[in-house]
N, C-alpha and C positions, 0 to 999 in steps of 0.2 A: 123444112128449112126454106126460107124465101131466097130469091135470087139476090136480094139486097144483102141479106145476112151472109150468104155464101161469098159474095164479093168482098164484103167487109172483113169476114173471117180470113179470106185468102190474102187480102192486103196486110192483115195483121201478121199472118204467118211469114209473108215475104219480108216485112219490116224486122221481125225478130231474127231472121236468117241474115239480113244485111248488116245488122248492128252487132252480131256476135263477134267478140274481140279475137284478133289474130294472135298466135303464140309469140312469146317474147323471143327476140333474136338471141342466139347464143353469144354473139359478140357484136361490136360496133366499130365503125371507122372513127366516128366522132359522136358527139351527143345527139346529132340529128340524122346520122347516116348509118343505118344498120348494115352489118356485114352479111354476106350470102354464104350459105352452106355451113359446114361444121366449123367450129372455132379453130383457127390456125395454130400450129405448134409454136410459132414464134411469139405469140401473144401470152405473156405470163398470166397465170390464173388469177392473181390478185388484182389485175387491171381489167376494167370492163371494156375499154376501147383502145385502139391503136394511139389515139390522141393522148389518153391518160399515160400510156407507156412512154411516149415521147416526152411529155412534160416531166415525168419522174426522172428520166435520164438527164434532162437539162438541169434539173435541180441538183442531181447528184454531181454533175460536172462542176456546178458552181461551188459545191462544198469540197470536192476532192481535186478538182482540176482535170485537165485532159492531156493525154500524151501528144507531143508534137509529131509531125510527119517524119522528122528526122531529129535525133538528139544532138545537142551541141556539147562537145567534149572538152571545151576550153578550160573548164575548172580542173581537169585532170592533166593539164599541160605539164610536161616534165617527167611523167611516170607512166602514162597510159598510151597505148597504141590503139587507136580506134579501129584499125584494120585487122587487128589480131582477132582470129575467128571466135575464141571464147568471149571476147568483149562484144562482138556483134551478136552472139547468141544471148548475152545478158541484156543488150539493148532491145532485142526482139521480145524477150520475155517481159521486160519492163513495159514495153509498149502494149503487149497483150493484156497487161494488168492495169492499163490506163495510168501509168505513173507519169506525173507532170514533170516538166523540165526543172522546176525549182527543187523538187525532191531528188532528182537525178544529180543536180549540181551539188547538193548537200552531201550526197553519198560520195561523189568524187573528191570533194574537199576533205571529208573525214578520213578517207583512205589515204589521201596524200599527206595529211598531218601525221597519221600513224606511221607511215613509211619514213617520214623525215626524222622521227625520233630515233630511228635505227641507222641513219646515215652516218658515215664516218667523216670526221673533219680531217682530211688527209694532210692539210697544211699544218695543223696543230700537231699531228703525229710526226710529221717530218721534222718539225722544229725540236721535238723531244729527242731526236736522234743526233742532234748537234749540227755543227757547221759542215761536217763531212758526211752528211746524210746521203748525198747523191753517190759518193764513192762507196759507202757501205752497202747501199741498195744494189749498185752495179756489181759489187763483189759477190753478194748473195745470189743475184740473178745468174751470173756467169757460172758460179759453182754448181747451182742446182741444174742448170742447163747441161753442164758437162758431165754430171754424175748420175742423172736419173733418166728414165724413159720420158717420152713426151707427155704421157698421161700424168705421171708423178710430178714432173716439173710444173705442169699447168695447175695441178692440185696445190702444190706448195706455194707458188707465186700468186695464184688466184686467191689464197686465203691470208695473205699478208696485209692486214688492214690496220694494225696498230703498231706503235713503236715496240711494244712488248713482244708482238709476233715476230718482228724482225730480230730482236735480241735473242729470242729462243732459237731461231734458225741459225744465227751467228754462233751461238754456243754449240749447237749440234755440228756445224761445219768445223769449228775449231777442234772439237773432240775427234772427229773423223780424220782430219788432217794430222793431228798429233797422235793418232792411234791410241786414244785414251778411253775408248769405249770398253765396257766389260760385259760379259754374259752373266746374267743373274743365275745363281746356283740354288736359291731358295733359302740359303742360310745367312743372308746378309745381316749385318748388325744394324740396329736402328740408331746407333750412335752416329753423330755427325762426322764426316770425313775430315781428317786433318792432314795437311801436307808435311813433307819433310822439312821444308823451309820454315813452316810455322813451329815445328818441334824445335828446330835449331834456334829460332828466335827466343822461344820460351826457355830453353836451356841456358842460352847466353845471359838472359835477364836474371836467371837464378843460379848462376854458376857456383857461387859459394855454397848454396844449399846442395847442389849436385855433387860437389866434392865431399861434403860432410854427412849427407843423409842417404843411407843405403836404400831405404824404401823409395825415396824420390828418384834415385838413379834407376832402380828397377822399373818404376812407372814410366820414366822417359824411354828406356830401352824397349819396353813393351809397345809404347806408341810408335817407336821407330819401326819395329817389326811389322806392325799392322799397316803402317803407311807404305812400307817397302813392298808388301804383298799386293798392293793395289796400284803400284806405279812401276813403270819400267826404269825410272830414274831413282838411284839411291845416292843420297848425299854421303860421300866418302868421309867427310869431316865428322859425321855423327858416329 
């Protein structure tokens, strides 16, 4: 082999070595800048470069929106306390899920609407109690405060939301004051209770029948005995 051939062959070998392609980088910073070393954990496998990842997140934010640095709670004014710890935890969770402000506002408005449906119109309920509503409420309050423990009093007064609630407590109060409560024996009749006054009125309205009809007299007398058994008061005229 001649010197020329050797030189030429050597040059050919060097050219082949220099033009041999380098291995493909495992990741890129952008289209023209390859990354060094192994692919970092923060780069999702479906993206080739950090630039692709950033572009994808920008597009996602355009579609879904982005969470603010601090949420505005004004849409929940009147029912929400932003400083309440569970509310802060909710806000932190929403922020971690990139919930935008408009979604947060809608959530507050929806919950507020739901709560409003269960609010009591106290003025309307007071009007149903009549012109002496204030006196009736004061009477019930004083009675409950004087007869029950602090816990029971607060439970009673705290649950008086409607006019019917007040009327129920008034009835209970009147029965306790009049000592008209009874202990159930388990043998109570399902028949409606009738008072001695009502029996007297019925008898007066049918006095002729009472004098002439023995069966009717027995019926009236039976009613009187039943009414007397459940009342401390017996109408002597009967």
